[in-house]
DSSP file (Angstrom, degrees, kcal/mol; ACC not computed):
  #  RESIDUE AA STRUCTURE BP1 BP2  ACC     N-H-->O    O-->H-N    N-H-->O    O-->H-N    TCO  KAPPA ALPHA  PHI   PSI    X-CA   Y-CA   Z-CA
    1    1 A M              0   0    0      0, 0.0     2,-0.3     0, 0.0     0, 0.0   0.000 360.0 360.0 360.0 123.2   -4.9  -28.7   -9.9
    2    2 A T        -     0   0    0      1,-0.0     3,-0.0     0, 0.0    79,-0.0  -0.642 360.0-113.7 -97.5 154.3   -5.2  -28.4   -6.2
    3    3 A V        -     0   0    0     -2,-0.3     5,-0.1     1,-0.1    -1,-0.0  -0.675  40.0-105.2 -85.2 129.9   -3.0  -26.3   -4.0
    4    4 A P     >  -     0   0    0      0, 0.0     4,-2.2     0, 0.0     5,-0.2  -0.173  21.1-124.2 -52.9 146.3   -0.8  -28.3   -1.6
    5    5 A D  H  > S+     0   0    0      1,-0.2     4,-2.7     2,-0.2     5,-0.2   0.859 110.4  55.9 -57.8 -37.3   -1.8  -28.3    2.0
    6    6 A R  H  > S+     0   0    0      1,-0.2     4,-2.4     2,-0.2    -1,-0.2   0.925 107.2  48.8 -63.7 -43.2    1.6  -27.1    3.0
    7    7 A F  H  > S+     0   0    0      1,-0.2     4,-2.3     2,-0.2    -1,-0.2   0.920 112.1  49.6 -63.1 -41.8    1.4  -24.0    0.7
    8    8 A R  H  X S+     0   0    0     -4,-2.2     4,-2.2     1,-0.2    -1,-0.2   0.916 110.2  50.1 -64.5 -39.1   -2.1  -23.3    2.1
    9    9 A Q  H  X S+     0   0    0     -4,-2.7     4,-2.6     1,-0.2    -1,-0.2   0.906 109.8  50.4 -68.6 -36.0   -0.9  -23.5    5.6
   10   10 A Q  H  X S+     0   0    0     -4,-2.4     4,-2.7     1,-0.2     5,-0.2   0.874 108.6  52.8 -66.1 -35.0    2.0  -21.2    4.9
   11   11 A C  H  X S+     0   0    0     -4,-2.3     4,-2.4     2,-0.2    -1,-0.2   0.909 109.1  49.8 -64.7 -40.3   -0.5  -18.7    3.3
   12   12 A R  H  X S+     0   0    0     -4,-2.2     4,-2.4     2,-0.2    -2,-0.2   0.965 112.6  46.7 -59.5 -51.2   -2.6  -18.8    6.5
   13   13 A L  H  X S+     0   0    0     -4,-2.6     4,-2.2     1,-0.2    -2,-0.2   0.926 114.2  46.2 -62.1 -42.6    0.4  -18.2    8.7
   14   14 A L  H  X S+     0   0    0     -4,-2.7     4,-2.6     1,-0.2    -1,-0.2   0.882 109.6  55.9 -66.9 -35.0    1.7  -15.3    6.5
   15   15 A R  H  X S+     0   0    0     -4,-2.4     4,-2.8    -5,-0.2    -1,-0.2   0.928 108.1  47.6 -63.5 -43.1   -1.8  -13.9    6.4
   16   16 A I  H  X S+     0   0    0     -4,-2.4     4,-2.3     2,-0.2    -1,-0.2   0.915 112.9  48.1 -67.3 -39.9   -1.9  -13.8   10.2
   17   17 A A  H  X S+     0   0    0     -4,-2.2     4,-2.1     2,-0.2    -2,-0.2   0.890 112.6  49.6 -65.0 -37.6    1.6  -12.1   10.3
   18   18 A T  H  X S+     0   0    0     -4,-2.6     4,-2.5     2,-0.2    -2,-0.2   0.893 109.7  50.8 -66.8 -39.5    0.5   -9.6    7.7
   19   19 A L  H  X S+     0   0    0     -4,-2.8     4,-2.7     2,-0.2    -2,-0.2   0.913 110.1  51.2 -62.4 -42.0   -2.7   -8.9    9.7
   20   20 A A  H  X S+     0   0    0     -4,-2.3     4,-2.5     1,-0.2    -2,-0.2   0.898 111.4  45.7 -59.7 -41.8   -0.5   -8.3   12.7
   21   21 A V  H  X S+     0   0    0     -4,-2.1     4,-2.3     2,-0.2    -1,-0.2   0.878 112.9  51.6 -69.1 -36.9    1.8   -5.9   10.9
   22   22 A F  H  X S+     0   0    0     -4,-2.5     4,-2.4     2,-0.2    -2,-0.2   0.904 111.3  46.9 -62.7 -42.4   -1.3   -4.1    9.5
   23   23 A C  H  X S+     0   0    0     -4,-2.7     4,-2.2     2,-0.2    -2,-0.2   0.914 112.7  49.7 -68.3 -43.4   -2.9   -3.7   12.9
   24   24 A G  H  X S+     0   0    0     -4,-2.5     4,-2.4     2,-0.2    -2,-0.2   0.926 113.6  44.9 -59.6 -45.7    0.4   -2.5   14.4
   25   25 A L  H  X S+     0   0    0     -4,-2.3     4,-2.4     1,-0.2    -2,-0.2   0.873 112.7  51.4 -68.2 -36.6    1.0    0.0   11.7
   26   26 A F  H  X S+     0   0    0     -4,-2.4     4,-2.4    -5,-0.2    -1,-0.2   0.868 109.4  50.3 -64.1 -35.8   -2.6    1.2   11.8
   27   27 A L  H  X S+     0   0    0     -4,-2.2     4,-2.5     2,-0.2    -2,-0.2   0.879 109.9  49.9 -68.1 -41.3   -2.4    1.6   15.5
   28   28 A L  H  X S+     0   0    0     -4,-2.4     4,-2.5     2,-0.2    -2,-0.2   0.912 112.4  48.7 -64.4 -39.8    0.9    3.7   15.1
   29   29 A L  H  X S+     0   0    0     -4,-2.4     4,-2.7     2,-0.2    -2,-0.2   0.938 112.0  48.4 -61.9 -44.0   -0.8    5.8   12.5
   30   30 A A  H  X S+     0   0    0     -4,-2.4     4,-2.0     1,-0.2    -2,-0.2   0.864 111.7  49.0 -66.3 -35.4   -3.9    6.3   14.7
   31   31 A L  H  X S+     0   0    0     -4,-2.5     4,-0.9     2,-0.2    -1,-0.2   0.915 112.5  49.1 -67.9 -40.5   -1.7    7.2   17.6
   32   32 A G  H  < S+     0   0    0     -4,-2.5     3,-0.4     1,-0.2    -2,-0.2   0.904 111.3  49.3 -61.4 -39.6    0.1    9.7   15.4
   33   33 A A  H  < S+     0   0    0     -4,-2.7    -1,-0.2     1,-0.2    -2,-0.2   0.860 112.7  47.1 -69.9 -33.7   -3.1   11.1   14.2
   34   34 A G  H  < S-     0   0    0     -4,-2.0    -1,-0.2    -5,-0.2    -2,-0.2   0.589 119.0-112.7 -81.1  -9.3   -4.4   11.5   17.7
   35   35 A G     <  -     0   0    0     -4,-0.9    -3,-0.2    -3,-0.4    -2,-0.1   0.688  23.8-104.4  78.7 115.1   -1.2   13.0   18.9
   36   36 A L    >   -     0   0    0     -4,-0.2     3,-1.3     1,-0.2    -1,-0.1  -0.611  25.6-151.2 -73.7 119.3    0.9   11.2   21.3
   37   37 A P  T 3  S+     0   0    0      0, 0.0    -1,-0.2     0, 0.0     4,-0.1   0.797  91.5  56.2 -67.9 -25.6    0.5   12.8   24.7
   38   38 A W  T 3  S+     0   0    0      1,-0.1    -2,-0.1     2,-0.1    -3,-0.0   0.521  98.4  66.3 -88.0  -3.5    3.9   11.8   25.9
   39   39 A F  S <  S-     0   0    0     -3,-1.3     2,-0.1     0, 0.0    -1,-0.1  -0.971  84.2-130.2-117.5 124.9    5.8   13.5   23.1
   40   40 A P        -     0   0    0      0, 0.0     2,-0.2     0, 0.0    -2,-0.1  -0.421  28.9-105.0 -69.1 143.7    5.7   17.3   22.9
   41   41 A S        -     0   0    0      1,-0.1     9,-0.0    -2,-0.1     0, 0.0  -0.462  27.7-172.2 -71.9 134.9    4.8   18.8   19.6
   42   42 A R        +     0   0    0     -2,-0.2     2,-0.2     2,-0.1    -1,-0.1   0.408  51.2 109.2-108.2   3.9    7.6   20.3   17.7
   43   43 A A        -     0   0    0      1,-0.0     2,-0.2     2,-0.0     7,-0.1  -0.555  64.0-133.7 -77.6 138.9    5.4   21.9   15.0
   44   44 A D        +     0   0    0     -2,-0.2     2,-0.1     5,-0.1    -2,-0.1  -0.491  62.1  45.5 -83.0 162.5    5.1   25.7   15.0
   45   45 A G  S    S-     0   0    0     -2,-0.2    73,-0.0     4,-0.1    -2,-0.0  -0.357  91.6 -40.7  99.8-174.7    1.7   27.4   14.6
   46   46 A D     >  -     0   0    0     -2,-0.1     4,-2.1     1,-0.1     5,-0.2  -0.136  62.5 -94.7 -82.4 179.2   -1.7   27.0   16.0
   47   47 A A  H  > S+     0   0    0      1,-0.2     4,-2.5     2,-0.2     5,-0.2   0.898 122.5  55.1 -63.3 -41.6   -3.6   23.7   16.6
   48   48 A G  H  > S+     0   0    0      2,-0.2     4,-2.6     1,-0.2    -1,-0.2   0.906 108.0  48.0 -61.2 -43.8   -5.3   23.8   13.2
   49   49 A T  H  > S+     0   0    0      2,-0.2     4,-2.9     1,-0.2     5,-0.2   0.934 113.0  48.5 -62.4 -46.2   -2.1   24.1   11.3
   50   50 A R  H  X S+     0   0    0     -4,-2.1     4,-1.9     1,-0.2    -2,-0.2   0.892 111.9  50.0 -58.9 -39.0   -0.5   21.2   13.3
   51   51 A L  H  X S+     0   0    0     -4,-2.5     4,-2.3     2,-0.2    -2,-0.2   0.924 111.3  48.0 -65.1 -45.4   -3.6   19.1   12.7
   52   52 A L  H  X S+     0   0    0     -4,-2.6     4,-2.1     1,-0.2    -2,-0.2   0.921 112.3  48.9 -60.7 -47.0   -3.5   19.9    9.0
   53   53 A L  H  X S+     0   0    0     -4,-2.9     4,-1.9     1,-0.2    -1,-0.2   0.874 110.4  51.3 -58.3 -39.3    0.2   19.0    8.8
   54   54 A M  H  X S+     0   0    0     -4,-1.9     4,-0.9    -5,-0.2    -2,-0.2   0.917 109.5  50.0 -70.5 -40.7   -0.3   15.8   10.7
   55   55 A L  H  X S+     0   0    0     -4,-2.3     4,-0.8     1,-0.2     3,-0.4   0.880 110.3  50.4 -67.4 -37.5   -3.1   14.7    8.3
   56   56 A V  H >< S+     0   0    0     -4,-2.1     3,-0.6     1,-0.2    -1,-0.2   0.889 109.2  51.0 -64.9 -37.3   -1.0   15.4    5.3
   57   57 A R  H 3< S+     0   0    0     -4,-1.9     4,-0.4     1,-0.2    -1,-0.2   0.621 105.6  57.1 -72.4 -16.7    1.9   13.4    6.7
   58   58 A L  H 3X S+     0   0    0     -4,-0.9     4,-1.1    -3,-0.4    -1,-0.2   0.648  84.4  85.8 -84.1 -19.4   -0.5   10.5    7.3
   59   59 A L  H <X S+     0   0    0     -4,-0.8     4,-1.1    -3,-0.6     3,-0.4   0.829  84.3  51.1 -61.7 -33.5   -1.6   10.2    3.7
   60   60 A P  H >> S+     0   0    0      0, 0.0     4,-2.2     0, 0.0     3,-0.6   0.944 105.5  59.7 -65.8 -41.8    1.2    8.0    2.3
   61   61 A G  H 3> S+     0   0    0     -4,-0.4     4,-2.6     1,-0.2    -2,-0.2   0.810  98.1  58.1 -47.1 -35.3    0.6    5.6    5.2
   62   62 A L  H 3X S+     0   0    0     -4,-1.1     4,-2.3    -3,-0.4    -1,-0.2   0.913 105.9  48.4 -68.3 -41.8   -3.0    5.1    4.1
   63   63 A G  H <X S+     0   0    0     -4,-1.1     4,-2.0    -3,-0.6    -2,-0.2   0.914 113.2  47.3 -62.0 -43.7   -1.8    3.9    0.7
   64   64 A Y  H  X S+     0   0    0     -4,-2.2     4,-2.0     2,-0.2    -2,-0.2   0.886 110.2  53.1 -68.0 -36.9    0.7    1.5    2.2
   65   65 A L  H  X S+     0   0    0     -4,-2.6     4,-2.5    -5,-0.2    -1,-0.2   0.908 107.0  51.9 -62.3 -40.8   -1.9    0.2    4.6
   66   66 A W  H  X S+     0   0    0     -4,-2.3     4,-2.0     1,-0.2    -2,-0.2   0.888 107.6  52.4 -60.8 -39.2   -4.2   -0.5    1.7
   67   67 A A  H  X S+     0   0    0     -4,-2.0     4,-1.7     2,-0.2    -1,-0.2   0.908 109.7  48.9 -63.9 -38.2   -1.4   -2.5    0.0
   68   68 A L  H  X S+     0   0    0     -4,-2.0     4,-2.6     1,-0.2     5,-0.2   0.911 109.2  52.6 -64.9 -40.2   -0.9   -4.6    3.1
   69   69 A W  H  X S+     0   0    0     -4,-2.5     4,-1.8     1,-0.2    -1,-0.2   0.886 108.5  50.3 -64.9 -35.9   -4.6   -5.2    3.3
   70   70 A A  H  X S+     0   0    0     -4,-2.0     4,-2.3     2,-0.2    -1,-0.2   0.851 109.6  52.2 -67.0 -35.9   -4.6   -6.4   -0.3
   71   71 A V  H  X S+     0   0    0     -4,-1.7     4,-2.2     1,-0.2    -2,-0.2   0.939 111.3  45.5 -70.5 -47.0   -1.6   -8.8    0.5
   72   72 A Q  H  X S+     0   0    0     -4,-2.6     4,-1.4     1,-0.2    -2,-0.2   0.859 112.2  51.0 -68.3 -32.3   -3.4  -10.3    3.4
   73   73 A R  H  X S+     0   0    0     -4,-1.8     4,-2.4    -5,-0.2    -1,-0.2   0.917 110.2  49.3 -68.4 -42.4   -6.6  -10.7    1.5
   74   74 A A  H  X S+     0   0    0     -4,-2.3     4,-2.5     1,-0.2    -2,-0.2   0.898 110.1  51.8 -65.3 -34.7   -4.8  -12.4   -1.4
   75   75 A L  H  X S+     0   0    0     -4,-2.2     4,-1.6     2,-0.2    -1,-0.2   0.807 108.7  50.1 -71.4 -26.0   -3.1  -14.7    1.1
   76   76 A G  H  X S+     0   0    0     -4,-1.4     4,-1.8     2,-0.2    -2,-0.2   0.889 110.9  50.3 -77.0 -39.1   -6.5  -15.6    2.6
   77   77 A D  H  X>S+     0   0    0     -4,-2.4     5,-2.5     2,-0.2     4,-0.5   0.923 112.5  45.8 -60.8 -46.2   -7.9  -16.4   -1.0
   78   78 A L  H ><5S+     0   0    0     -4,-2.5     3,-0.7     1,-0.2    -1,-0.2   0.874 111.3  52.8 -66.3 -35.4   -4.9  -18.6   -1.8
   79   79 A A  H 3<5S+     0   0    0     -4,-1.6    -1,-0.2     1,-0.2    -2,-0.2   0.862 108.1  51.9 -68.1 -34.7   -5.2  -20.4    1.7
   80   80 A A  H 3<5S-     0   0    0     -4,-1.8    -1,-0.2    -5,-0.1    -2,-0.2   0.569 118.5-114.9 -78.2  -7.7   -8.9  -21.0    0.8
   81   81 A G  T <<5 +     0   0    0     -3,-0.7    -3,-0.2    -4,-0.5     3,-0.1   0.711  57.8 160.0  87.3  22.0   -7.9  -22.5   -2.5
   82   82 A R      < -     0   0    0     -5,-2.5    -1,-0.2     1,-0.2     5,-0.0  -0.299  57.5 -59.1 -77.6 167.0   -9.5  -19.9   -4.8
   83   83 A L     >  -     0   0    0      1,-0.1     4,-2.1     4,-0.1     5,-0.2  -0.153  48.1-148.2 -52.6 121.9   -8.4  -19.5   -8.3
   84   84 A F  H  > S+     0   0    0      1,-0.2     4,-2.8     2,-0.2     5,-0.2   0.925  90.1  48.3 -62.8 -50.6   -4.6  -18.7   -8.4
   85   85 A H  H  > S+     0   0    0      2,-0.2     4,-2.6     1,-0.2     5,-0.2   0.903 113.9  46.2 -65.4 -43.1   -4.5  -16.4  -11.5
   86   86 A A  H  > S+     0   0    0      1,-0.2     4,-2.5     2,-0.2     5,-0.2   0.952 114.4  47.7 -61.2 -46.8   -7.4  -14.2  -10.5
   87   87 A T  H  X S+     0   0    0     -4,-2.1     4,-2.4     1,-0.2    -2,-0.2   0.875 113.3  47.8 -60.5 -41.3   -6.1  -13.8   -7.0
   88   88 A L  H  X S+     0   0    0     -4,-2.8     4,-2.6    -5,-0.2     5,-0.2   0.908 111.9  49.0 -64.6 -45.1   -2.6  -13.0   -8.2
   89   89 A A  H  X S+     0   0    0     -4,-2.6     4,-2.2    -5,-0.2    -2,-0.2   0.944 114.6  44.3 -59.5 -50.3   -3.8  -10.5  -10.7
   90   90 A R  H  X S+     0   0    0     -4,-2.5     4,-3.3    -5,-0.2     5,-0.3   0.934 114.1  50.3 -60.6 -49.9   -6.1   -8.7   -8.3
   91   91 A A  H  X S+     0   0    0     -4,-2.4     4,-2.8    -5,-0.2     5,-0.3   0.912 112.1  47.5 -62.7 -42.3   -3.4   -8.7   -5.5
   92   92 A L  H  X S+     0   0    0     -4,-2.6     4,-2.1     2,-0.2    -1,-0.2   0.894 113.7  48.7 -61.0 -39.7   -0.7   -7.3   -7.8
   93   93 A R  H  X S+     0   0    0     -4,-2.2     4,-2.4    -5,-0.2    -2,-0.2   0.963 116.3  39.9 -65.2 -54.0   -3.0   -4.7   -9.0
   94   94 A H  H  X S+     0   0    0     -4,-3.3     4,-2.5     2,-0.2     5,-0.2   0.907 116.8  49.0 -68.2 -40.4   -4.2   -3.5   -5.5
   95   95 A V  H  X S+     0   0    0     -4,-2.8     4,-2.9    -5,-0.3     5,-0.3   0.915 113.5  48.7 -62.7 -41.7   -0.7   -3.8   -3.9
   96   96 A G  H  X S+     0   0    0     -4,-2.1     4,-3.0    -5,-0.3     5,-0.2   0.923 112.0  47.6 -62.0 -45.5    0.7   -1.8   -6.9
   97   97 A I  H  X S+     0   0    0     -4,-2.4     4,-2.6     2,-0.2     5,-0.2   0.911 113.7  48.3 -62.3 -46.2   -2.0    0.9   -6.6
   98   98 A G  H  X S+     0   0    0     -4,-2.5     4,-2.4     2,-0.2    -2,-0.2   0.928 115.4  42.7 -61.8 -47.3   -1.5    1.1   -2.9
   99   99 A V  H  X S+     0   0    0     -4,-2.9     4,-2.8     2,-0.2     5,-0.2   0.933 115.2  50.7 -72.7 -40.5    2.3    1.4   -3.0
  100  100 A L  H  X S+     0   0    0     -4,-3.0     4,-3.1    -5,-0.3     5,-0.3   0.942 112.7  46.3 -57.7 -46.3    2.2    3.8   -6.0
  101  101 A A  H  X S+     0   0    0     -4,-2.6     4,-2.6    -5,-0.2     5,-0.3   0.933 112.7  49.4 -61.4 -44.6   -0.3    6.0   -4.3
  102  102 A G  H  X S+     0   0    0     -4,-2.4     4,-2.1    -5,-0.2    -1,-0.2   0.913 113.5  46.5 -62.5 -44.1    1.7    6.0   -1.1
  103  103 A A  H  X S+     0   0    0     -4,-2.8     4,-2.8     2,-0.2     5,-0.3   0.910 112.7  48.5 -67.1 -43.9    4.9    6.8   -3.0
  104  104 A L  H  X>S+     0   0    0     -4,-3.1     4,-2.8    -5,-0.2     5,-1.0   0.924 112.7  48.5 -63.3 -41.1    3.4    9.6   -5.0
  105  105 A L  I  <>S+     0   0    0     -4,-2.6     5,-3.2    -5,-0.3     6,-0.3   0.912 113.3  48.0 -59.3 -42.8    1.9   11.1   -2.0
  106  106 A S  I  <>S+     0   0    0     -4,-2.1     5,-0.5    -5,-0.3    -2,-0.2   0.927 118.6  38.5 -68.9 -44.3    5.1   10.9   -0.1
  107  107 A V  I  <5S+     0   0    0     -4,-2.8    19,-0.8    24,-0.1    -2,-0.2   0.948 134.7  13.6 -69.4 -51.2    7.3   12.4   -2.9
  108  108 A F  I  X5S+     0   0    0     -4,-2.8     4,-2.2    -5,-0.3     5,-0.3   0.934 127.3  39.2-100.5 -60.3    5.0   15.1   -4.2
  109  109 A A  I  >XS+     0   0    0     -5,-1.0     4,-3.1     1,-0.2     5,-0.5   0.932 114.1  47.9 -65.5 -49.7    2.0   15.8   -1.9
  110  110 A V  I  ><S+     0   0    0     -5,-3.2     4,-2.1     1,-0.2     5,-0.2   0.925 115.6  43.5 -53.5 -49.5    3.6   15.6    1.6
  111  111 A T  H  ><S+     0   0    0     -5,-0.5     4,-1.8    -6,-0.3    -1,-0.2   0.950 121.3  38.2 -67.0 -48.7    6.5   17.7    0.7
  112  112 A N  H  X5S+     0   0    0     -4,-2.2     4,-2.5     2,-0.2    -2,-0.2   0.933 117.8  47.5 -74.6 -44.5    4.6   20.4   -1.2
  113  113 A L  H  X5S+     0   0    0     -4,-3.1     4,-2.9    -5,-0.3     5,-0.3   0.924 111.7  51.0 -61.3 -44.7    1.5   20.5    1.0
  114  114 A S  H  X<S+     0   0    0     -4,-2.1     4,-2.5    -5,-0.5     6,-0.3   0.901 112.4  48.1 -60.1 -39.0    3.6   20.7    4.3
  115  115 A R  H  X>S+     0   0    0     -4,-1.8     5,-1.6    -5,-0.2     4,-1.1   0.920 113.4  46.1 -65.5 -44.1    5.6   23.6    2.8
  116  116 A M  H  <5S+     0   0    0     -4,-2.5    -2,-0.2     3,-0.2    -1,-0.2   0.900 115.9  45.3 -65.5 -41.4    2.5   25.4    1.7
  117  117 A I  H  <5S+     0   0    0     -4,-2.9    -2,-0.2     1,-0.2    -1,-0.2   0.934 119.2  40.7 -67.6 -44.4    0.7   24.9    5.1
  118  118 A A  H  <5S-     0   0    0     -4,-2.5    -1,-0.2    -5,-0.3    -2,-0.2   0.625 108.3-124.6 -82.3 -11.2    3.7   25.8    7.2
  119  119 A G  T  <5 +     0   0    0     -4,-1.1    -3,-0.2    -5,-0.2    -4,-0.1   0.755  55.3 154.6  77.9  22.0    4.6   28.6    5.0
  120  120 A G      < -     0   0    0     -5,-1.6     2,-0.2    -6,-0.3    -1,-0.2  -0.190  40.6-121.7 -86.7 170.6    8.1   27.4    4.3
  121  121 A Q        +     0   0    0     -2,-0.0     2,-0.2    -5,-0.0    -1,-0.1  -0.644  52.4 101.7-103.6 164.2   10.5   28.0    1.5
  122  122 A G        -     0   0    0     -2,-0.2     2,-0.0    -7,-0.0     0, 0.0  -0.803  65.1 -45.3 146.1 178.1   12.1   25.2   -0.6
  123  123 A S        -     0   0    0     -2,-0.2     3,-0.1     1,-0.1     0, 0.0  -0.254  43.9-122.0 -75.2 164.3   12.0   23.3   -3.9
  124  124 A V  S    S+     0   0    0      1,-0.1     2,-0.5   -12,-0.0   -12,-0.1   0.835  95.5  41.4 -74.5 -34.2    8.9   22.0   -5.5
  125  125 A M        -     0   0    0    -14,-0.1     2,-0.6   -13,-0.1    -1,-0.1  -0.949  64.8-155.6-122.6 137.5   10.0   18.4   -5.5
  126  126 A Y        -     0   0    0    -19,-0.8     2,-1.4    -2,-0.5   -15,-0.1  -0.941  18.7-142.1-102.6 121.5   11.9   16.4   -2.8
  127  127 A F        +     0   0    0     -2,-0.6     2,-0.8     4,-0.0     3,-0.1  -0.644  25.1 176.5 -91.7  85.9   13.8   13.6   -4.4
  128  128 A D     >  -     0   0    0     -2,-1.4     4,-2.5     1,-0.2     3,-0.4  -0.808  19.5-154.4 -90.9 110.9   13.3   10.8   -1.9
  129  129 A L  H  > S+     0   0    0     -2,-0.8     4,-2.6     1,-0.3     5,-0.2   0.883  91.6  50.0 -58.7 -43.2   15.0    7.7   -3.5
  130  130 A S  H  > S+     0   0    0      1,-0.2     4,-2.4     2,-0.2    -1,-0.3   0.879 110.9  48.6 -66.8 -35.0   12.9    5.2   -1.6
  131  131 A G  H  > S+     0   0    0     -3,-0.4     4,-1.9     2,-0.2    -1,-0.2   0.883 112.9  48.3 -71.8 -33.6    9.7    6.9   -2.5
  132  132 A I  H  X S+     0   0    0     -4,-2.5     4,-2.0     2,-0.2    -2,-0.2   0.911 112.6  47.6 -69.8 -36.2   10.7    7.1   -6.2
  133  133 A V  H  X S+     0   0    0     -4,-2.6     4,-2.5    -5,-0.2    -2,-0.2   0.909 111.2  52.0 -67.8 -39.8   11.7    3.4   -6.2
  134  134 A L  H  X S+     0   0    0     -4,-2.4     4,-2.4    -5,-0.2    -1,-0.2   0.863 108.8  50.9 -62.0 -36.2    8.5    2.4   -4.4
  135  135 A G  H  X S+     0   0    0     -4,-1.9     4,-2.3     2,-0.2    -1,-0.2   0.902 110.0  48.1 -70.2 -39.1    6.5    4.3   -7.0
  136  136 A V  H  X S+     0   0    0     -4,-2.0     4,-2.2     2,-0.2    -2,-0.2   0.912 112.5  49.5 -65.0 -39.0    8.2    2.6   -9.9
  137  137 A V  H  X S+     0   0    0     -4,-2.5     4,-2.3     2,-0.2    -2,-0.2   0.926 110.2  51.7 -65.8 -43.4    7.7   -0.8   -8.3
  138  138 A G  H  X S+     0   0    0     -4,-2.4     4,-1.9     1,-0.2    -2,-0.2   0.921 109.8  47.9 -53.7 -48.0    4.0    0.0   -7.7
  139  139 A A  H  X S+     0   0    0     -4,-2.3     4,-2.0     1,-0.2    -1,-0.2   0.883 111.0  51.4 -67.6 -36.8    3.5    0.9  -11.3
  140  140 A A  H  X S+     0   0    0     -4,-2.2     4,-2.7     2,-0.2    -1,-0.2   0.889 107.6  53.2 -66.6 -36.6    5.3   -2.2  -12.5
  141  141 A L  H  X S+     0   0    0     -4,-2.3     4,-2.0     2,-0.2    -2,-0.2   0.913 108.3  50.0 -58.7 -44.4    3.1   -4.3  -10.2
  142  142 A V  H  X S+     0   0    0     -4,-1.9     4,-1.4     2,-0.2    -2,-0.2   0.908 112.7  47.7 -64.7 -44.1    0.0   -2.7  -11.8
  143  143 A L  H  X S+     0   0    0     -4,-2.0     4,-1.7     1,-0.2    -2,-0.2   0.879 109.3  52.4 -64.4 -42.3    1.4   -3.6  -15.3
  144  144 A L  H  X S+     0   0    0     -4,-2.7     4,-2.1     1,-0.2    -2,-0.2   0.858 105.2  56.1 -64.8 -32.9    2.2   -7.2  -14.3
  145  145 A A  H  X S+     0   0    0     -4,-2.0     4,-2.5     1,-0.2    -1,-0.2   0.905 106.3  49.9 -63.7 -38.3   -1.4   -7.6  -13.1
  146  146 A R  H  X S+     0   0    0     -4,-1.4     4,-2.7     2,-0.2    -1,-0.2   0.883 108.5  53.3 -66.1 -37.3   -2.5   -6.5  -16.6
  147  147 A V  H  X S+     0   0    0     -4,-1.7     4,-2.6     2,-0.2    -2,-0.2   0.931 110.5  47.2 -64.2 -43.2   -0.1   -9.1  -18.1
  148  148 A I  H  X S+     0   0    0     -4,-2.1     4,-2.7     2,-0.2    -2,-0.2   0.891 111.8  50.3 -66.2 -40.5   -1.6  -11.9  -15.9
  149  149 A D  H  X S+     0   0    0     -4,-2.5     4,-2.2     1,-0.2    -1,-0.2   0.942 111.1  48.4 -62.4 -43.8   -5.2  -10.8  -16.8
  150  150 A H  H  X S+     0   0    0     -4,-2.7     4,-2.4     1,-0.2    -2,-0.2   0.899 112.7  48.2 -64.6 -39.9   -4.3  -10.9  -20.5
  151  151 A A  H  X S+     0   0    0     -4,-2.6     4,-2.9     1,-0.2    -1,-0.2   0.911 110.4  51.7 -65.4 -40.2   -2.7  -14.4  -20.1
  152  152 A R  H  X S+     0   0    0     -4,-2.7     4,-2.4     2,-0.2    -1,-0.2   0.918 110.1  49.0 -58.5 -42.3   -5.7  -15.6  -18.2
  153  153 A A  H  X S+     0   0    0     -4,-2.2     4,-2.3     2,-0.2    -2,-0.2   0.914 112.4  48.4 -66.1 -41.7   -8.0  -14.4  -21.0
  154  154 A L  H  X S+     0   0    0     -4,-2.4     4,-3.0     2,-0.2     5,-0.3   0.945 110.0  52.2 -61.3 -46.1   -5.8  -16.1  -23.6
  155  155 A Q  H  X S+     0   0    0     -4,-2.9     4,-2.8     1,-0.2    -2,-0.2   0.934 108.8  50.5 -59.0 -46.9   -5.8  -19.3  -21.6
  156  156 A A  H  X S+     0   0    0     -4,-2.4     4,-1.8     1,-0.2    -1,-0.2   0.911 110.8  48.8 -55.7 -45.4   -9.6  -19.3  -21.5
  157  157 A E  H  X S+     0   0    0     -4,-2.3     4,-1.5     2,-0.2    -2,-0.2   0.915 111.8  47.7 -63.7 -43.7   -9.8  -18.8  -25.2
  158  158 A L  H  X S+     0   0    0     -4,-3.0     4,-2.4     1,-0.2    -2,-0.2   0.913 109.8  54.2 -66.6 -38.9   -7.4  -21.6  -25.9
  159  159 A D  H  < S+     0   0    0     -4,-2.8    -1,-0.2    -5,-0.3    -2,-0.2   0.879 107.4  51.8 -62.2 -36.7   -9.4  -23.9  -23.4
  160  160 A E  H  < S+     0   0    0     -4,-1.8    -1,-0.2     1,-0.2    -2,-0.2   0.840 110.2  47.8 -67.3 -35.4  -12.5  -23.1  -25.4
  161  161 A I  H  <        0   0    0     -4,-1.5    -2,-0.2     1,-0.2    -1,-0.2   0.890 360.0 360.0 -71.7 -41.6  -10.9  -24.1  -28.7
  162  162 A V     <        0   0    0     -4,-2.4    -1,-0.2    -5,-0.1    -2,-0.2   0.441 360.0 360.0 -77.8 360.0   -9.5  -27.3  -27.3
């Protein structure tokens, strides 16, 4: 079964759009990591503390960027006509891991590490609804990838029998 040309063209266009979003977000993260010279720093403490806080706050973005990279790679594979089931399973797994990692880092690591670095007081967990929802969605994507892998293995077994 061949993938229709229109679908492949749409995958190419969406891959370009995804790459543009990836590059833009990567640039924003890199500018944030380097410190934007035209925005004064509001963080208290010495330069080392500010640098450590900035690195901790960048952690979730790395997971989200990895998920975006997995999406554009999957779109490239689909545009090239590669095997649909394998591409979809790998994409779901990698996007799920990236989103789950970003969400877990956002909900648990950023809040607690920032508090420990800055010496602040507060609760151990910050219940960010969007971070929790993204974490659940990421975990579900990883599980859906396992279902697709299992279905692909069953299909291969059935093809051998027939």
